[in-house]
N, C-alpha and C positions, 0 to 999 in steps of 0.2 A: 613564788620564786621566779626570778628572771634568769634566763639562760642565753648565753651568746653562742652562736654557731659561726665558727671561723673555718678556714680551709688552707691547706698547704699542699696543693695538688698541681697547679699550673706552673709551667716552666717558661723561662725566657728563651730567646732564640739560641743562646749559648748553652742551654740545658740546665741552668740553675733554677731551683724552685724560687718563685717570686718572693714569697713571704719570708724567705731566709736571707734575702738581700739586706745589707746594712743601711741604716738611715740614722745619722747623728749618733753613732756608737751602739745602736740597738737594731735588732732585726725588725722588719715590717710587721712580723707576727707579734713581736713584743709590743709594738706601738698599738696594734689592734687589741691586744690583751688589756693594755692600759685604758684604751677607750671604752672597752666593754665594762671594766670596773667603774669608770666614771659614769657610765649609763646605768649603773646599779645592778649589774649582773653578778649573781652569787655562784654561778657555775659556768664553765666554758667547755664546749665540745668542739673538737678540731677534727676536720676531715683530712686524712692523710693516708699515704700509701703504707708507711711504716713509722713506728715511733723511734725516729733517729735522735741523735744528740740534741738537735735544735728543739724538737718537740719535748724532750725530757727536761731541757732547761726551762721552758715555759711551764711545764707541769710542776717543777720544783718551785718556781716563782709563785705559781698559783697556790700551791699548798702552803707556802710560807705566809701568803696573804690571807689564808683561810678561805680560798675559793676552790670549789670542787673542779676537777679536770678529768675529761674523758677524751681519748683518741679513738676515732672510729673510721671505717672505710667506706660506708655507703648508707643509703637512706633507710634500709631496713633496721640497722642498728640504732638509728635515731628514734625509731618508733617506741622502743622500750624505755627510752630515757626521758621523754617529754610527756607530760600529762596535760589534759585539757585546760586546767586552771592556771597554767604558767604562761609567761610571755617569752617569745623567742626573738632575740636580736640577731639578725643575719647580716653578715658583712661579706662583701665580694672578696674573693681570693686575690690578694695583692693590693687591695685598696688602702690608700692613705687619705683619711678624711680629717679636716680640721676639727678639733674638739668643740669649738664654738658652734660650728655648723651642725655637728651631731647633736649637741645639746638643744639647739633650737628646733630640730626635727623631733627630738624626744619629747619636748614639751607639748607636742600636738597629739600625743597618745599613740595608738597603733596605726602605723602609716607605712606606705611604700614610697620611698623617696624617688623622685623622677627628675630627669633632665630632658631638654628638647632633643628630639631625634635628629635634628639638623645640626646640633652642636658638634664642634670638632672632636670632642671626647667620644661621643657616641659614634661618630663617623669613622674615626681612626681605630676604635676598639669595639666594633659592632659585635664581636663574639663574646665580649665580656659584659658590656652594658646592653643587655637584651632589649629588643624593641617590644614595647608594651602595646602601642597602637601606632597609627600613622604619624602622630605628633610627639609621642613621648617614648623615652627609654628608661630603663631602671638605672638609678644613680648609685647602686651598690650597697644601700642600707635599707633594711626593712625591719619593722617591729611588728611581729605577728602574734596571733593567738596560738597557744600551744596545741589546740585541738586540730589545727591544720596538719601538724606532723603525724597525727594518727592516720590520716588518709594516705600516707606514703605506703602503708601496708598493702594497698590495693593497686599500686603502680609498680612498674618494672624495677627490680632490685639493682639493676646495673645502670640506672639513669643518673643524670647530674642532680644531686640532692638539692642544691640551691635553686636551680632552674625549675625543678618540679615544685618546690615550695612557693616560688614566685608565681607560677601558673595557678597553683591552688589558691593563693591569696587573691589574685585578680578575679578568679571565678567566684570567690566568696564575697567579693565587693569591698575588699579592704581599701581604705582611703588612700589616694595618691596625693602626695605633697611635693610641689616643685621646689628644687633647689634654686635660691634666688640668683639672679644674673651676676650680682657682685661677687658672691662666693664662687660661682663657676668660673668667672673671668679672672678672679684673684687667686686661683690655685687652691680653692677649698677642697677640691678632689684631685687626686693623683693616682695613677695606676703604675705599680712598680714593674714596668716592662723591661728595664735594664738598669745597670748601675749608674750610667751617666745621668739619667733623669733624677735618680735619687740623690746624686751628688749635688746637682743644682738645687734641689729642694733643701738639702742639708745646709748649704750656704745661706739660703734665704731664711731658713728657720733660725739659724744662729744670729744672723744680722738683725732679724726682727725681734728675737727674744732677748738679745743682749741688753742689759740695763743701760739706758741712756742717762749718764750722770754728768751734770755740769762740771766744768773744771774749777768752779768755786770750791769744790771738794776734791783737791788734786789726787790724794791717795785713793779715793773711791773711784774717780774717773779712770785713773791708771789701772786699777784693779779690774774694773768692768771691761776695759779694752783688752787687758791681758787674758781675762777669762774667755772672751770671745775669740781671741787669737789661738788659744790653746785647745778650744773645744773641737771635737767632742772628746778626744783622748784625755785631755787634762781634767775633764769633769769627773772622771771615774774615782780618782784618789786625791786629786789636787786640793779640793776644798777641805777634806779631812786632814790632810797633812798640814795645810796652812793653818787650820784651826788649832792643831796641836802645837805648832811652832808659836802661834800667837798667844795661846794660853800659857805656855811655858815662859815666854817673854814677859807676860803680865805678872806672873807669880815672881819672876826674877825682879821685876820692878818693885813689888811689895817687899821682898827680902832685902833689896839694896836700900830702900827707904828705912827699913827697920834698923839696918846697920849704919845709918847716917851717911849713905852714899846716894843721896837723892838725885844728883845730877846724872850720874850713870844710870840710875834706875829709871828716870823719866825718859831718857833716850832709848833705853831698852824697851820701855813701854810704847814709845813712838814706833819702834820697829815691830813690836807685837801688834799694835793697832793696824799697821799696814798689812801684816799677814792676815789678820782677821778680816780686813777689808776685802782681800782677795778671796778668802773663804766665803764671805758673805756674797760677793759678786758671783762666784762659781755656783753656790747653792741656789741663788735666785735664778741664774740662767738654767741650771739643771731643772729647777722646779717649773720654769716656763716651758722648757722643752718637753719634759716627761710628765709634768703634772704631779710631782712629788711634794705634796703639801707639808710632809714631815720635814723636808729639807728647809723650807721657809721657817717653820717653827723652831728648828734647831738653830738657825741663824739668829732669830730674835732672842733666843735664850743666851747664845754666846755674846751678843752685843750687850745684853743686860748684865751678864757676869763681868764683862770687860769694864763697864762703867762702875760697878761696885768695887772692883779691884783698883781702879783709878782713884776713886774717892778715898779708899783705905790707904793707898800709898801716899797720896797728898797729905792726908791727916798725919801720918807718921813723919813725913818730911817736915811738917810744920812743928811737930812736938819737939824735935831736936833743937829747935831754935828758941825754945821757951823755958823759963825757969819754973813755971807753974802752969796749971791748967788755965786756959784762956778761952773766952767765948768765941774767938775767931776760929777755933777748931771746927766749927760747924761750916765754915766756908767751902771746903771741898764738896761736901754733900749738897750744899746749897747750889754750888756751881753746876754740878752734874744735873741736878733737877732743873735748873734754869736753862741749861743747854738743851735738855729734852723738850722743855716748853717752847723754846725759840725755834727748834727744828720741826715742831708740829705745825708746819705751814704748807699751803698748797703751792707756794712759789718754789720751784725746784732749785734755783740757784741758792736761795737762802737756806733751804732745807739741807742741801749738801754742805754749805758753809758751816752751819752750826753742828752738823753731824760729823765734821772732819776731826776725828780724834788724833790722827797722826800729827797733823800740823799743830794742834792745840798742845799736845804733850811736848813737842819739840820747842815750842815757844815758852812753855813753863820750865822746861829744862834749861833754856837760855837764861830765864829769869833767876833760876836757882844758882847758876854760875856766879851771878852778881849779888847773891844774897837777897833777892827780891821775890822769893817764891810766893809768899803770902800776898804781896801786892799784885803779882801777876794773876793769881787766882781771883782776887777781888775784881780786877779790871775785866777779866773774862766773864765773870758772873754778872757784873753790872751791864756789860755790853749785851749779853743774852737777855737780861731783864728789860733793858731799854727797847730792844727789838720786839719782844713779846708785848710790851705795853703799847708801842706804836702800832703794831698790828691790830691789837684790840681796839684802840681808838679809831683806827681806820674802818674797822668792821662796824663799829657803832655809828660812825658818821654815814656810812653807806646805808645802813638800815633806816636812818632818819630821812 
C-alpha cells in the first residue's frame, strides 16, 4: 500500500491556513489529494490542528473515491498507521506541484526531490524548503520507505513531522533527485503563501489547459473560448447543464424528423450540437485542470450518442420523401462514419472542420428547406471521403 502524508497546519500572513486557499475552484489541499491519487496512493493522512469543514470535505471525497483517510495531529500518531512494507508519499504543506513533474519524479522510485539552495524559491521560503546541504534544498516531495515512520517513536512527539521524516530519510541515504531547471523556472513548483499568488497561477492554468481549437470548427472554438472565460466557476455545473440541453435538443431533432418537420428538427439539432460542444470543451478543460479522466470519457460517450441521433434523425427525414424503401437510406450512417474517418487526422484545422456538427446540421437544415436533404447528405459524405482518401494517398507517398 502507498500512503500520502499531507498537512494543513501552516498559515499565511493574514492567518489563513495555506492549503485551504482556493485554486481554480478547489482548495490547494484538494489539489494535493488529486496528485496523491495520481501517484497511486490508496490512503491519505493529513496533519491538522482540528478536523474542520475543509478536512471533512476531503475525507468525504476520499471515501467516495475508495481512499482511506485519517486526520492526525503529530508524529506519534503516524507511527501506528504506517508499516515497514509501505511507501510514504510526503508533500510539503501548501505546495502546488505540476502533475507531470510529480510523475517524472515518481518514475525514479523512492526519492527526495531537491532544488538548488540558491534558487529564488529556496531563498524566499527557506523555512519551508529546508536546506539539505550547502547546495541543495528539499523541493517539497519525497517518496520514502514506510519503515522510516517507525523511527518517529524515538523522537520528540511535538516536533515537525515532515521535517523529522526528511532528516530520517537523509540519514538513511535515500536518493536525492533534482527538479529540472525548466520545471523550476516554468512554475512547476508553487507555494501557496497568499491568495494573490494562487490567482496568478489559476489564470495561467486555465489559459494553458483551455483547449486550443482552430476556427475552422467555429462552434467548437467558440465553446472552448467560453469555457475558459467562465472557468473555474462555470466548470462546476456548466458542462452537465449544457450536456442536458444538448441531449434534449438532439432528441427533439429526432422527434421532429419523425413528425416530418426535418427543417426545424435539424436546426434544433444544430443548437444541441453547439450546447454539446460547450459541454465537451468544459469537461476537457476540467479534466486538464483536475485530472478527471471520467469527464473525458463522458464527453466521448456524449459525442458518440450525438452522432447516432444525427444519423437516426437524417434517416427519418429521408424516409418521408420516399414512397418505398430505398438504398439511399444508408447515406446518413455512411456520412457519419466518413465524417469520423475524415476527422481522424493530426492536422488540427481539418480535424476541427470535419468534427463541426453545428455547422454541418445547419447546412443540412438549409438543404432541407429547398427539398435537397438527400443531396446535401451525399455531398457532405463525398467531401469527407475525398479528404480521407487524399490523406491516405499522401501518407503512402511519404512512406515511399
